[in-house]
Structure formats: C-alpha cells, structure tokens
C-alpha positions in Angstrom: 0.0 0.0 0.0 1.2 3.5 -0.6 1.4 6.1 2.2 0.1 9.6 1.4 0.6 12.0 4.3 -2.1 12.6 6.8 -2.9 15.9 8.4 -2.3 16.3 12.2 -4.6 18.3 14.4 -3.9 20.0 17.7 -6.7 18.4 19.7 -9.9 16.5 19.3 -11.9 19.6 18.3 -9.0 21.8 17.1 -8.2 23.1 20.6 -5.4 22.1 22.9 -4.8 18.4 23.3 -5.3 16.8 26.8 -2.4 16.9 29.3 0.3 14.4 28.5 -0.6 14.4 24.7 1.7 16.3 22.4 -0.1 15.7 19.1 -3.5 14.4 17.9 -3.5 12.9 14.4 -6.8 12.5 12.7 -6.9 9.6 10.2 -7.0 9.9 6.5 -9.7 7.6 5.1 -9.5 5.8 1.7 -11.4 3.0 0.1 -9.4 0.2 -1.4 -12.3 -1.7 -2.8 -13.1 -4.5 -0.3 -13.1 -2.2 2.8 -12.2 1.2 4.2 -8.7 2.0 5.4 -7.9 4.7 8.0 -4.3 5.8 7.8 -2.7 7.3 10.8 1.1 7.2 10.1 3.0 8.7 8.3 1.5 12.1 9.0 2.4 15.5 7.7 3.4 16.4 11.3 4.8 13.1 12.5 6.6 10.5 10.4 7.2 7.8 13.0 6.5 6.8 16.6 9.4 4.6 17.7 10.0 2.2 14.8 6.3 2.5 13.7 6.4 4.3 10.3 3.0 3.2 8.8 -0.2 2.5 10.8 -3.4 1.5 9.0 -6.8 0.4 10.4 -8.6 -2.0 8.1 -12.4 -2.1 8.3 -14.5 -3.1 10.0 -16.1 -4.5 6.8 -18.2 -7.5 5.7 -16.4 -9.5 3.0 -18.4 -11.8 0.7 -17.7 -13.6 -2.6 -18.7 -10.4 -4.3 -16.6 -8.3 -2.1 -13.4 -10.2 -1.2 -10.0 -9.0 0.0 -7.8 -9.4 -3.1 -4.5 -7.7 -2.7 -2.3 -9.0 -5.5 1.5 -9.6 -5.1 3.4 -6.5 -4.3 7.0 -5.8 -3.0 8.5 -4.4 0.2 12.0 -3.4 1.3 13.5 -2.0 4.5 10.7 -2.8 6.8 8.8 -5.4 8.8 5.0 -5.7 8.5 3.0 -6.6 11.6 -0.6 -7.8 10.8 -2.9 -8.1 13.8 -6.7 -8.8 13.6 -9.5 -8.1 15.9 -12.0 -10.0 13.7 -11.9 -12.1 10.5 -9.1 -13.7 8.7 -6.5 -13.0 5.9 -4.6 -15.6 3.8 -0.9 -14.5 3.3 1.4 -15.9 0.6 4.9 -14.7 0.0 8.0 -15.2 -2.2 9.6 -17.4 0.5 6.9 -19.9 -0.2 5.0 -19.3 3.0 1.2 -19.7 3.0 -0.3 -18.6 6.3 -3.8 -17.8 7.5 -3.9 -15.1 10.2 -6.9 -15.0 12.6 -7.8 -12.7 15.5 -5.2 -12.3 18.2 -2.4 -13.8 16.2 0.6 -12.0 14.7 2.1 -12.3 11.2 5.5 -10.7 11.2 7.1 -10.4 7.8 10.6 -8.9 7.6 11.2 -7.5 4.1 14.9 -6.6 4.4 16.5 -6.5 1.0 13.2 -7.5 -0.7 10.1 -9.7 -0.4 6.9 -10.0 -2.3 3.5 -11.1 -0.8 -0.2 -11.2 -1.5 -3.1 -10.8 1.0 -6.4 -12.4 0.0 -9.6 -13.9 1.4 -10.0 -17.6 1.8 -12.8 -18.6 -0.7 -14.1 -21.2 1.8 -14.5 -18.6 4.5 -16.0 -16.0 2.1 -18.8 -18.4 1.3 -20.1 -17.8 4.9 -19.1 -14.2 5.0 -16.1 -12.7 6.9 -16.2 -9.6 9.2 -12.7 -8.2 8.8 -11.3 -5.7 11.3 -7.7 -5.2 12.2 -4.4 -3.3 12.0 -1.7 -3.3 9.3 1.5 -1.8 10.7 5.0 -1.4 9.3 8.1 -1.0 11.4 11.2 0.5 9.9 14.4 -1.5 10.3 17.5 -0.1 11.8 20.4 0.8 9.5 22.3 -2.4 10.1 19.3 -4.5 9.1 17.7 -2.6 6.2 19.2 -5.1 3.8 18.8 -8.2 5.9 17.6 -11.6 4.6 13.8 -11.6 4.2 11.9 -13.7 6.8 8.4 -14.6 8.0 7.2 -15.6 11.4 3.7 -16.5 12.6 2.7 -16.3 16.3 -0.6 -17.9 17.2 -2.9 -16.0 19.6 -2.1 -18.4 22.5 1.6 -17.6 22.2 1.1 -14.0 23.2 1.1 -13.1 26.9 -2.3 -12.0 28.3 -2.5 -10.4 31.8 -4.3 -7.9 33.9 -3.2 -4.4 35.0 -5.9 -3.5 37.5 -9.2 -3.6 35.7 -7.6 -3.7 32.3 -6.9 -6.8 30.3 -3.8 -6.6 28.1 -2.4 -8.7 25.2 1.2 -8.2 24.4 1.5 -8.0 20.6 5.2 -7.0 20.7 7.8 -5.8 23.1 7.6 -5.7 26.9 5.1 -4.0 29.4 4.6 -4.4 33.1 7.1 -7.3 33.2 5.4 -9.3 30.4 7.3 -9.8 27.1 5.9 -10.9 23.8 7.7 -13.7 21.8 7.4 -11.5 18.6 11.0 -10.7 17.6 11.5 -7.0 16.7 14.6 -5.3 15.5 14.4 -2.4 17.9 13.0 -1.6 21.3 9.2 -1.8 20.8 5.9 -1.6 22.7 2.7 -2.8 21.0 0.0 -3.6 23.5 -3.7 -4.3 23.0 -5.6 -3.0 26.0 -9.3 -3.8 26.9 -10.7 -1.3 29.4 -14.1 -1.9 30.9 -16.3 1.3 31.0 -15.9 3.4 34.0 -12.3 2.1 34.8 -8.9 3.6 34.4 -5.3 2.6 33.5 -2.1 4.5 34.0 0.2 4.4 31.0 3.8 4.6 32.4 6.4 7.0 31.1 8.7 4.3 30.0 9.8 4.1 26.3 11.2 7.1 24.5 8.2 7.5 22.1 4.6 6.4 22.7 1.2 6.8 21.1 -2.3 5.6 22.0 -4.9 4.6 19.5 -8.5 4.2 20.7 -10.0 1.5 18.6 -13.5 1.5 20.0 -15.4 3.1 22.9 -15.0 6.6 24.3 -11.9 7.4 26.4 -10.5 10.4 28.3 -6.8 11.0 28.7 -5.8 12.9 31.8 -9.4 14.0 32.1 -9.7 15.3 28.6 -12.0 13.7 26.0 -10.5 12.5 22.7 -12.0 11.2 19.5 -12.1 7.4 18.9 -10.0 6.7 15.9 -7.4 9.5 16.4 -3.8 8.7 17.1 -2.6 10.4 20.3 1.2 11.0 20.4 2.1 11.2 24.1 4.5 13.6 25.8 7.9 11.9 26.4 8.6 11.1 30.0 5.0 11.8 31.2 2.7 9.2 32.7 -0.9 9.6 31.6 -4.2 8.2 32.9 -6.7 6.7 30.5 -10.4 6.3 31.5 -13.0 4.3 29.6 -15.6 7.2 29.6 -18.4 5.7 27.6 -21.7 4.9 29.3 -22.6 1.9 27.2 -19.4 0.4 25.7 -16.1 -0.8 27.0 -13.0 0.7 25.5 -10.2 -0.9 23.4 -7.0 0.9 22.7 -3.5 0.2 21.4 -0.3 1.4 22.9 2.4 1.8 20.3 6.0 3.0 20.5 9.6 2.3 21.4 13.0 3.8 21.0 13.5 6.6 18.5 14.6 5.5 15.1 18.3 5.8 14.2 17.8 8.6 11.7 15.0 9.6 9.2 13.4 7.2 6.7 12.1 7.8 3.2 8.8 6.0 2.3 7.4 5.6 -1.2 4.6 3.2 -2.0 5.7 -0.1 -0.3 9.3 0.8 0.1 11.1 2.2 3.2 14.8 3.1 3.3 17.3 5.6 4.8 18.5 6.0 1.2 16.5 7.7 -1.6 18.8 5.9 -4.1 17.8 2.5 -2.6 14.1 3.3 -3.2 14.8 4.3 -6.8 16.6 0.9 -7.2 13.6 -0.9 -5.7 11.3 0.9 -8.1 13.4 -0.1 -11.1 13.7 -3.7 -9.9 10.0 -4.1 -9.5 9.3 -2.6 -12.9 11.9 -4.9 -14.5 10.6 -8.0 -12.8 13.8 -8.5 -10.7 12.0 -9.2 -7.4 11.3 -12.9 -6.4 8.0 -14.4 -7.4 5.3 -15.7 -5.1 4.7 -19.4 -5.9 1.4 -20.1 -7.7 0.8 -16.4 -8.3 0.8 -15.1 -11.9 0.2 -11.4 -11.6 1.2 -8.4 -9.4 0.4 -4.8 -8.7 2.2 -2.6 -11.2 4.5 0.2 -10.0 2.5 3.4 -9.5 3.4 5.9 -12.2 
C-alpha cells in the first residue's frame, strides 16, 4: 500500500490536546475496494513513533464472494510488516513460499529486508459464509544495520502472546515488553505494542517508559488525563510523562492500542511499499519491481504494477 501523508490536528476539536498528549493525528480515510482504510502514520506532522512508520486500520467490513479482500502480489524493502486482527481472517502468501492464515489475536511478522513479495487475500471457503474483517496493518522501519537483511516470515498464534491484567484492564502483548510481560514476537528495535481492553468506568495508568509512545483508541470513548478524545485519532504522548486513560463511555467498553519504542536511528524515506534511509535505494527498488527482478510468489501469476 502507498502512504500519502495525513494531516495532524492540535486536539480532538481543534483546541489544545489533553495533558500528556503532544499531538493528535486524525486519520486519512481511503477505500481500497473491499473495505475502508484509515491511515494514521505517516502524518504531515509526525513521520514515526518509535519504529512504527506506517499505521493503518482495516475495516470493519463485511467480506463476501462479491466483495473479497484481493491484494495481488506487491513488493517491500527495508521494513517489517505486523498484521494483527480483531475480527476475521486473511490468507498470506509470499516469495519465501510461506502460506499462512492469520486469525484474531495472532501476529504475522514479515521482515522484508532487501526485498520480499507477498499477497493478501480472502480464503474462498471462509468467504462463502461471509467474513467480518477488522484489524491493523502496521509497518516497522528496520535499523540501518538490518535494512538489507535476509527476508523472513514468522507467525505467532494467539495463544503464544502473553495475556495479563493491569488493575481492571486486560492486556495482550503483541510485541515488546510491558509491566514485566514480554511478547515472543521478535522485533529489530525496542518496541511496545499492547492491545488494552478497558471496561467502561475504569482507568489505567500508561507509564512514562519508552522514548516515544502513542495511543490509538480502537473503540469506545476514552478520556486522557481527564480530557475527552475522539475514537480513531492517534494520540502521540509527551515523552517522560505518565498519563491516565479512562473508559468514559456509558454503554461500551474501550479498546486501545499502545504503540512506540526507542527513537529510530535517523530519518526514513517512504514511497509506495518501500522504506529506506536512502533515496537511491528506493529508486533501485522501483526499477527492480518494474523490471521483474523481485522474487516471485509461488502459484501467483500477476502483481500490482509500479505506480506511475
């Protein structure tokens, strides 16, 4: 997927953001056919939060035989993709020969390194019954030393991820460490990616650890440090500041993601599906895809052409 810039806003209604929040980023919405995508990073005012350089929310959407997910083979370099679903399923195929279904609560981690190609489609058998797809597609930039690493793919089933309680909150560790719990998902940099379920009327303190952090309210109303925020906005937190999050809705529990980690080791360029510290490397990747020099996905016969 390409990554046009979003526009950041000061606060949930154009005013000052709540205490402990440096920046509120409203999503940019686009329709890719099967479902709606809300893009949060990169933004015109914020390129990355920790290693996270690309954050998309997929759906929710109802997929059927007439409305399938059908993302043809496309290339990546210089990043690792993290696919995490709340509902539904996606069938992944890649140029390493991996065929893997991802289901809610599991993690697909694909490290592109010097170059990988993959497709993302609906399973025809599941489509016959209908699929409610809802989840996150996130890219993490790779540090300089690993930008050209060997491509790899790892699948982590839902029962491999730590699940624990922090007061009233229930937390699943997607990646990184939090409150003494560590995910088995192997990341190239210090990372925090936590899925937090917060019953209505309860609170959780988000500690000041990690150099860069952001909160993403997936569903339900929340307040941060007493200030209301919009569900679906990305909240970039003030470094070194603990914030309190309250599930402020009367009828619905809240669900939010905590994203972040150490600051990246320098800026990154992003064009279409390519991430690199070097503009020349991105130009080479463009030429390689156009000339058919990327590896093929077994049993796939077409691909998405290079955008002109």
